C-alpha positions in Angstrom: 78.9 183.7 90.4 75.6 182.4 89.2 75.2 181.1 85.8 73.2 184.1 84.6 75.9 186.4 85.8 78.7 184.2 84.2 76.9 184.2 80.8 76.5 187.9 80.9 80.4 188.4 81.7 81.0 186.0 78.9 78.8 187.9 76.6 80.5 191.1 77.4 83.9 189.9 77.0 83.0 188.6 73.6 81.4 191.9 72.6 84.7 193.7 73.8 86.9 191.1 71.9 84.9 191.7 68.5 84.9 195.5 69.1 88.6 195.6 69.9 89.6 193.6 66.8 87.3 195.9 64.6 88.8 199.1 66.0 92.4 197.7 65.5 91.6 196.8 62.0 89.9 200.1 61.1 93.2 201.7 62.5 95.1 199.8 60.1 97.1 198.0 62.8 98.5 194.5 63.3 98.1 192.8 66.7 101.8 193.1 66.9 101.9 196.8 66.2 99.1 197.6 68.7 100.8 195.4 71.2 104.0 197.3 70.8 102.0 200.5 71.7 101.3 199.0 74.8 104.2 197.2 75.7 102.4 193.9 75.2 103.2 190.6 73.0 100.9 190.4 69.9 99.6 186.9 71.6 98.0 188.9 74.4 96.3 191.2 71.9 95.3 188.2 69.9 94.0 186.5 73.2 91.8 189.5 74.0 90.3 189.5 70.6 89.3 186.0 70.8 87.9 186.3 74.3 90.3 183.7 75.4 91.3 186.2 78.2 89.3 189.1 79.6 90.6 192.7 79.2 91.3 194.3 82.3 89.8 197.6 82.7 93.0 199.5 82.9 94.2 197.7 79.7 91.3 198.4 77.9 91.6 202.2 78.7 95.1 202.0 77.3 94.0 200.1 74.3 91.2 202.9 73.7 93.8 205.5 73.9 96.4 203.8 71.5 93.3 203.4 69.1 92.2 206.8 69.5 88.7 206.0 70.6 86.7 206.8 73.8 86.6 203.8 76.1 82.7 204.0 75.8 83.4 202.7 72.1 83.6 199.3 73.5 80.4 199.4 75.5 77.9 201.6 73.7 75.0 199.7 72.6 75.3 197.0 75.2 71.8 197.6 76.8 73.1 199.8 79.5 71.2 203.1 80.1 73.1 206.4 80.1 72.2 209.6 81.5 
């Protein structure tokens, strides 16, 4: 992976991390409560939110369902084109 691609991936991981935390907090859930909905330890949720671990797409889909948001909520506004 080139440096450009690695930087883009890091930026996307950081964006998803920020949006995940914001959505969880907006839902009034602790990391422990959200993790329990998915069968994950709170530490794993915290790792995702701190961008210490990338969120696998399948897990992100489950997180969006648990938070009651569309999967696109984690990506809208990232510079991609729709349509």
